[in-house]
Structures are given as C-alpha cells and as structure tokens.
C-alpha positions as CSV (number, residue, x, y, z in Angstrom):
1,M,-8.4,-33.0,-37.9
2,Y,-5.5,-30.9,-38.9
3,G,-7.7,-26.4,-41.8
4,R,-6.5,-20.6,-50.3
5,I,-7.9,-21.3,-52.1
6,A,-8.1,-20.6,-55.6
7,K,-7.1,-24.2,-56.7
8,V,-7.9,-25.6,-53.4
9,V,-11.6,-26.0,-54.0
10,L,-11.2,-27.3,-57.3
11,L,-10.7,-30.5,-55.3
12,A,-14.6,-30.6,-55.0
13,L,-14.6,-31.7,-58.7
14,L,-13.4,-35.0,-57.3
15,L,-16.2,-35.6,-55.0
16,S,-19.1,-35.2,-57.5
17,P,-19.9,-36.6,-60.9
18,V,-19.6,-34.1,-63.8
19,I,-23.0,-32.6,-64.2
20,G,-24.6,-32.1,-67.5
21,S,-21.5,-33.0,-69.6
22,G,-23.3,-35.1,-72.0
23,I,-20.4,-37.3,-72.0
24,P,-20.9,-40.9,-71.2
25,S,-19.1,-42.2,-68.1
26,S,-17.0,-44.5,-69.7
27,D,-15.5,-41.9,-72.0
28,K,-14.8,-39.4,-69.3
29,P,-11.2,-39.0,-68.3
30,A,-10.4,-41.0,-65.2
31,E,-10.3,-39.1,-61.8
32,P,-8.1,-38.2,-60.0
33,D,-5.6,-38.2,-63.1
34,K,-7.5,-35.6,-64.8
35,F,-7.4,-33.2,-61.8
36,F,-3.5,-34.2,-61.2
37,H,-2.8,-33.1,-64.9
38,E,-5.0,-30.0,-65.5
39,F,-5.2,-28.4,-62.0
40,I,-2.0,-29.3,-60.5
41,G,0.2,-29.7,-63.5
42,L,1.7,-33.3,-62.5
43,N,3.4,-35.0,-65.3
44,D,2.6,-38.9,-65.8
45,G,5.6,-39.9,-63.7
46,Q,4.6,-38.0,-60.7
47,I,1.0,-39.4,-61.1
48,R,2.6,-42.8,-61.2
49,E,4.8,-42.4,-58.1
50,I,1.5,-41.3,-56.2
51,R,-0.3,-44.3,-57.2
52,E,2.6,-46.5,-56.3
53,G,2.5,-44.9,-52.9
54,K,5.0,-42.0,-53.0
55,A,3.9,-38.9,-51.0
56,I,4.3,-36.0,-53.5
57,A,4.0,-32.0,-52.5
58,K,4.2,-29.2,-54.9
59,I,4.3,-25.5,-54.5
60,L,1.5,-24.1,-56.6
61,D,1.5,-20.7,-58.5
62,S,-0.2,-17.8,-56.6
63,P,-1.5,-14.6,-58.1
64,T,0.4,-12.6,-55.4
65,A,3.4,-13.1,-53.4
66,D,1.9,-13.0,-50.0
67,Q,-0.3,-16.1,-51.0
68,V,1.0,-19.4,-50.7
69,F,-0.5,-22.7,-52.2
70,V,0.8,-26.2,-51.5
71,F,-0.5,-29.4,-53.0
72,G,0.2,-32.9,-51.6
73,A,-1.2,-36.3,-52.3
74,V,-0.3,-39.8,-51.3
75,Y,-2.1,-43.3,-52.4
76,I,-3.2,-45.4,-49.3
77,S,-4.1,-48.8,-49.0
78,S,-6.9,-48.5,-46.6
79,A,-10.4,-47.2,-46.3
80,P,-11.3,-43.4,-46.3
81,E,-13.4,-43.9,-43.0
82,R,-10.1,-44.9,-41.3
83,Y,-8.6,-41.6,-42.1
84,L,-11.5,-39.6,-40.7
85,K,-11.0,-41.6,-37.6
86,F,-7.3,-40.8,-37.5
87,A,-8.0,-37.3,-38.3
88,S,-10.2,-37.1,-35.2
89,N,-7.5,-38.6,-32.8
90,I,-5.7,-36.0,-31.1
91,D,-3.1,-38.5,-29.7
92,E,-2.3,-39.6,-33.3
93,L,-2.0,-36.0,-34.5
94,R,0.3,-35.1,-31.8
95,K,2.9,-37.5,-33.1
96,L,2.9,-35.9,-36.6
97,P,6.0,-34.0,-37.5
98,S,5.7,-30.2,-36.9
99,Y,3.1,-30.7,-34.1
100,I,4.5,-29.3,-30.7
101,A,1.2,-29.3,-29.0
102,I,-2.5,-29.7,-29.7
103,R,-5.8,-29.7,-27.7
104,K,-9.5,-29.8,-28.5
105,F,-11.6,-27.2,-26.7
106,S,-14.6,-28.3,-24.7
107,D,-18.0,-27.6,-25.7
108,P,-18.6,-24.9,-24.4
109,P,-15.2,-23.8,-24.4
110,Q,-13.3,-23.4,-21.0
111,L,-10.4,-21.3,-19.8
112,S,-8.9,-24.7,-18.5
113,D,-8.6,-26.0,-22.0
114,L,-5.9,-23.3,-22.6
115,T,-3.4,-24.4,-19.7
116,D,-0.5,-25.3,-22.0
117,F,-1.4,-22.3,-24.6
118,T,1.9,-20.5,-23.6
119,L,4.2,-18.1,-25.2
120,D,7.8,-18.7,-26.2
121,K,10.5,-16.7,-24.4
122,Q,11.3,-14.8,-27.8
123,D,7.6,-13.8,-28.2
124,F,7.6,-12.8,-24.4
125,K,10.4,-10.5,-24.8
126,Q,8.8,-8.7,-27.9
127,L,5.3,-8.3,-26.5
128,K,6.3,-5.7,-24.1
129,N,7.5,-3.3,-27.0
130,C,4.5,-4.0,-29.0
131,K,2.7,-1.2,-30.5
132,P,0.4,-0.7,-33.6
133,G,2.5,-1.1,-37.0
134,H,5.2,-2.5,-35.1
135,C,5.1,-5.8,-33.4
136,E,6.7,-9.2,-34.0
137,V,3.6,-10.8,-32.7
138,Q,0.4,-11.0,-34.8
139,L,-2.1,-9.2,-32.8
140,P,-5.0,-6.4,-32.9
141,S,-4.0,-3.1,-31.4
142,E,-6.6,-3.6,-28.4
143,A,-4.7,-6.8,-27.4
144,M,-1.2,-5.1,-27.7
145,E,-2.6,-2.4,-25.4
146,E,-3.9,-4.9,-22.9
147,F,-0.6,-6.6,-22.7
148,L,1.3,-3.3,-21.8
149,R,-1.6,-2.4,-19.2
150,S,-2.1,-5.5,-17.6
151,V,1.6,-7.3,-17.2
152,N,4.1,-6.1,-14.8
153,W,7.1,-6.6,-17.0
154,S,9.3,-6.0,-14.1
155,A,7.9,-8.6,-12.0
156,A,9.4,-12.1,-11.4
157,D,6.3,-13.9,-12.5
158,A,5.8,-11.4,-15.5
159,N,6.0,-14.4,-18.1
160,D,3.3,-16.2,-16.1
161,Q,1.1,-13.1,-16.1
162,A,1.4,-12.8,-19.9
163,D,0.5,-16.6,-20.4
164,H,-2.4,-16.1,-18.4
165,L,-3.7,-12.8,-20.2
166,A,-2.8,-14.6,-23.7
167,Q,-5.2,-17.6,-22.5
168,R,-7.9,-15.4,-21.3
169,M,-7.7,-13.4,-24.7
170,A,-7.6,-16.6,-26.7
171,L,-11.1,-17.9,-24.9
172,Q,-12.7,-14.7,-25.4
173,A,-11.9,-14.7,-29.1
174,L,-13.2,-18.0,-29.6
175,L,-16.3,-17.2,-27.9
176,N,-16.8,-13.9,-30.0
177,Y,-16.2,-16.2,-33.0
178,E,-19.0,-18.7,-32.0
179,Q,-21.4,-15.9,-31.5
180,G,-20.3,-13.4,-34.5
181,G,-18.5,-15.7,-37.0
182,N,-15.9,-14.2,-39.5
183,A,-16.8,-10.7,-38.5
184,A,-15.7,-11.3,-34.8
185,L,-12.0,-12.4,-36.0
186,G,-10.8,-8.9,-35.8
187,T,-7.9,-6.9,-37.5
188,Y,-4.3,-7.6,-37.1
189,R,-2.3,-4.3,-36.7
190,D,1.2,-5.5,-36.1
191,K,2.5,-4.2,-39.5
192,N,2.0,-0.9,-41.3
193,H,-1.0,-2.2,-43.3
194,P,-3.7,-3.6,-41.2
195,A,-5.3,-7.1,-42.2
196,V,-9.0,-7.5,-41.5
197,V,-9.3,-11.2,-41.0
198,A,-12.9,-11.7,-42.2
199,E,-12.0,-9.6,-45.6
200,T,-8.8,-11.6,-46.2
201,F,-10.5,-15.1,-45.7
202,A,-13.6,-13.9,-48.1
203,S,-11.1,-12.8,-50.5
204,L,-9.3,-16.3,-50.5
205,L,-12.7,-18.1,-50.7
206,S,-13.9,-15.9,-53.4
207,R,-11.1,-17.1,-55.9
208,S,-12.9,-20.5,-56.2
209,K,-15.9,-21.0,-58.3
210,A,-15.9,-24.7,-57.9
211,L,-16.8,-24.9,-54.2
212,P,-20.1,-23.3,-54.0
213,V,-21.2,-25.3,-57.2
214,Y,-20.1,-28.9,-56.0
215,L,-20.0,-28.4,-52.2
216,P,-22.4,-25.4,-51.6
217,E,-23.1,-26.5,-48.0
218,L,-19.3,-26.6,-47.0
219,H,-18.7,-23.2,-49.0
220,E,-21.6,-21.4,-47.1
221,Y,-20.5,-23.0,-43.7
222,L,-16.9,-21.7,-44.1
223,L,-18.2,-18.2,-45.1
224,N,-21.0,-17.7,-42.9
225,Y,-20.8,-19.7,-39.8
226,P,-22.5,-19.8,-37.4
227,K,-25.7,-18.8,-39.3
228,A,-24.9,-21.7,-42.1
229,D,-26.8,-24.9,-42.3
230,S,-24.7,-27.7,-40.7
231,G,-26.7,-30.8,-41.7
232,N,-23.9,-32.7,-43.3
233,I,-21.1,-31.2,-41.0
234,H,-19.4,-31.8,-37.9
235,S,-17.3,-29.0,-36.5
236,E,-14.9,-28.7,-33.4
237,F,-12.3,-26.2,-32.0
238,Y,-8.7,-26.7,-31.5
239,W,-5.6,-24.8,-30.4
240,E,-2.1,-25.9,-31.5
241,K,1.5,-25.0,-31.3
242,V,3.3,-26.0,-34.4
243,N,6.7,-25.4,-36.1
244,F,6.4,-25.1,-39.9
245,G,7.8,-21.9,-40.5
246,L,10.8,-20.0,-39.0
247,K,9.6,-20.3,-35.4
248,P,7.1,-21.9,-33.3
249,T,3.5,-20.7,-33.8
250,L,0.3,-20.6,-31.8
251,R,-2.8,-21.0,-33.6
252,M,-6.6,-21.6,-32.9
253,V,-8.6,-23.5,-35.7
254,Q,-11.9,-24.9,-36.4
255,A,-11.9,-28.4,-37.8
256,I,-14.8,-29.2,-40.1
257,V,-15.7,-32.5,-41.7
258,Y,-18.1,-32.5,-44.4
259,Q,-19.9,-35.8,-45.4
260,G,-21.9,-36.0,-48.7
261,N,-25.3,-37.9,-48.5
262,S,-24.7,-40.3,-51.3
263,P,-24.6,-43.8,-50.1
264,E,-23.2,-45.1,-53.4
265,R,-20.0,-42.7,-53.2
266,P,-19.8,-40.7,-50.1
267,A,-17.9,-37.5,-50.3
268,Y,-15.5,-36.8,-47.3
269,A,-13.8,-33.3,-47.1
270,V,-11.9,-32.1,-43.9
271,A,-11.3,-28.4,-43.6
272,V,-9.1,-26.8,-41.1
273,K,-10.0,-23.0,-41.0
274,Q,-7.5,-20.7,-39.2
275,L,-9.2,-18.4,-36.5
276,Y,-6.0,-16.9,-35.2
277,A,-2.2,-17.3,-35.6
278,S,0.7,-15.6,-33.6
279,H,2.9,-15.5,-36.7
280,Y,3.1,-15.6,-40.4
281,F,-0.6,-16.4,-41.4
282,E,-3.2,-13.6,-41.8
283,S,-5.5,-16.2,-43.0
284,A,-5.3,-19.8,-43.6
285,L,-7.3,-22.8,-45.0
286,D,-6.3,-26.5,-45.4
287,L,-8.7,-28.7,-47.4
288,T,-8.3,-32.5,-47.4
289,V,-10.3,-34.7,-49.6
290,C,-10.5,-38.4,-49.6
291,V,-10.9,-39.8,-53.2
292,K,-11.8,-43.6,-53.3
293,D,-10.0,-45.7,-55.9
294,D,-12.9,-47.4,-57.9
295,E,-10.4,-49.1,-60.3
296,H,-9.4,-51.8,-58.0
297,P,-12.3,-53.1,-56.0
298,D,-10.3,-56.2,-54.8
299,H,-7.8,-53.9,-53.3
300,P,-9.5,-51.1,-51.3
301,G,-7.7,-47.8,-51.4
302,F,-8.0,-44.1,-51.8
303,Y,-6.2,-40.9,-52.7
304,L,-5.4,-38.6,-49.7
305,I,-5.5,-35.2,-51.4
306,T,-4.6,-32.1,-49.6
307,M,-4.1,-28.4,-50.3
308,K,-2.6,-25.8,-48.0
309,G,-3.2,-22.1,-48.8
310,S,-2.6,-19.0,-47.0
311,Q,-2.1,-15.2,-47.0
312,Q,1.0,-14.2,-45.1
313,A,2.4,-10.9,-44.4
314,G,6.4,-10.2,-45.1
315,L,6.5,-12.2,-48.2
316,T,7.0,-9.3,-50.6
317,G,10.2,-7.4,-51.3
318,L,13.7,-8.7,-51.5
319,K,13.8,-9.7,-47.9
320,G,10.3,-11.2,-48.0
321,G,11.3,-13.1,-51.1
322,I,14.0,-14.9,-49.2
323,V,11.7,-15.7,-46.2
324,R,9.0,-16.8,-48.8
325,K,11.4,-19.3,-50.1
326,V,12.3,-20.7,-46.8
327,A,8.9,-20.9,-45.6
328,V,7.3,-22.8,-48.6
329,D,10.2,-25.1,-49.0
330,K,9.9,-26.2,-45.4
331,T,6.0,-26.2,-45.9
332,R,6.4,-28.6,-48.9
333,S,8.9,-31.1,-47.1
334,S,7.0,-31.1,-44.0
335,L,3.8,-32.0,-45.9
336,E,5.4,-34.7,-47.7
337,K,6.6,-36.0,-44.4
338,A,3.2,-35.8,-42.7
339,L,1.4,-37.8,-45.8
340,A,4.0,-40.5,-45.5
341,S,3.6,-40.8,-41.8
342,I,-0.3,-41.0,-42.3
343,K,0.0,-43.6,-44.9
344,Q,2.5,-45.8,-42.8
345,K,0.0,-45.6,-39.9
346,L,-3.1,-46.2,-41.7
347,E,-2.1,-49.1,-43.8
348,S,-0.4,-50.7,-40.7
349,Q,-3.9,-50.5,-39.0
350,A,-5.5,-51.9,-42.1
351,Q,-3.1,-54.8,-42.0
352,S,-3.4,-55.5,-38.3
353,S,-7.1,-54.8,-37.6
354,G,-9.1,-55.4,-40.7
355,P,-11.6,-53.3,-41.9
356,P,-12.6,-49.9,-40.1
357,R,-15.6,-50.0,-37.6
C-alpha cells in the first residue's frame, strides 16, 4: 500500500464528474488526457506511450527547492480491484525495486512488530555524536538525548542497544500518533532550522484546492486523524526500509485506502502518509489513483496514476542543488521501474486467473 501536494490532489478531479459545468458530457474533454495535458504538461506522444503501456515518470515544478513532486502513470490491462488487492499484499510489495524491508504493524501495535527495524552501521556511528542542530539522523532533540544517555557506546553490544532503543521509540511514536494525530509527530531538530512535522504536512496539504472539494473525506482524514470520519476509509500502519535516495532510510507510514460510494463509477485512492523518516523527508505523501478506462469496455483496463511529493532538508544552496538532482533523478527512475513491475504482475495475474474476486 505503498503514501505534496499542490498538483497531487488535482488527481481527485479524475475521480468525480465535473460539477455544475453546464457542458454536456459528450462535449467534455476526455479524461485522463485532459489531466495529463493541463496539470502535468505531457505532450500527445507521452500520453500515447502511457496508453500503449509504457511507464512514464516526470519531475514536476515545485514552488521551493526543498519540495519535490514526481508524477508517474502507466496503463494496465486489468481491473482496479486487482491493484487494491496487490497493494495490500506485503509479500508482493517486498519484491518491488527500492524496498529492503517492509512490515505491517499489528492492531494494536506491538514491540515485536519492530524486530527487524534496525539501524545501518553508518547511522549507528553517527548517532553517538548527535546533538540538536547537528545530526546525520533525522530526530527530535529528546530522542538524541535519550540515545546519548541510554546507550553504552563502548560496550560490545552497543549496536544492539541502539537498535532496541530505536524500536521502543518507534513504537511509542506510533502510539502517540494514534492518540494525538499530526500534533504528536514532533519536531525534527537535526538541522539548524527545526521542522515541525504537523506544520510541514499541513503546509503541503494546503497547497491544494481540489482535494477538499472532490474528496473531502480523504482530505479531512489526512489532516485531522484520528478525529476525522473514516466511513469510506481503511487505514493500516507499516514500517519500511527503502533505498530511494543516497542511503537506506527507515520510515513509518500510514497507508490509507479510500473508496467512493458510487456503484456506477467507484473511485479508488491509495494514500501513503509518512509519519517518520530517518533521512531526507521532513514530510511526504504519496497518492495513487485508479482511473478506469471506459472507452474500451470490451478490454477492461485502467490508468494507474501516482504522485510522490515531499519536503526535504538539505536541497537548497550549491551543494543542496547537486543532492537534489541526484535524489529526484533516482526517484523518477525508481518510479518508472516500480510502475512497470506492477503492470507486469497485474497483467500476468489477469491472464492466468481471470477476473479478480
């Protein structure tokens, strides 16, 4: 089920008919071509490539250098419901490019869920020198202090001590979020400028005007969990270790599936909201939308459209600009590979097993 947003949430336009336009449906520009042209800036050739089954990814413009937006799309000759089933399958997700490890939390979350949630050797070495404003691992100041106070760095089992402490911290952070929502996500103080996670996420979300109009339930849920209504939403928590940047990153995420209640044209959206990341991302949200192809009823298929958006530290200035280029190029490349892999898996399943159950 793997998480910006300005242009991300404009995908909501694809999930509902245009309201009050006064234009007959037969005269409306076809979707998703209209979206591809007007909001993503794809040309006719790129749209044709997507329709023919090629995975396309593109870096989108962002208002500031510390924000990154990546679009991706591919046409899949299968049913949207099959993707939702795939996106809930941990074993399949584990096989995707860039995933080193992934595990779903129990309900309620348990410390045993985090057994393999471990630090890389490089992160372990850097943690013992962490202090507010100068730390290579993204952490609140109280977490830095706890590592320095609780780990015997000269002991033979220091690495195990650090891992066990990181696991306990991760569990407590998740429990705090389940009770207090975004406000409980804390403040990163590894850099000179503190990053309040709730404020960063709200800023990203506020850049969109479409999400609260077309998918108000999802917008409300993302912003005001756990107090928001969850009638059409299913939510689960995961931790993952991924390699989509310059070094492996531990993340905790909330995976959210939204299903519209229109039986004629069901709307599916999968959002992955970052709760914590050890590197790079101060805040992040991935949104994936399944857009059914109504033009070819004899050959069922859908467009899988995804947007990855984040706010990251260290992407400004001369050095940051170099890091940014490497990071976004790798993100774009990884997204194309992931979409192509998903397409291959779903189409193979469709050919071998028939309609999804």
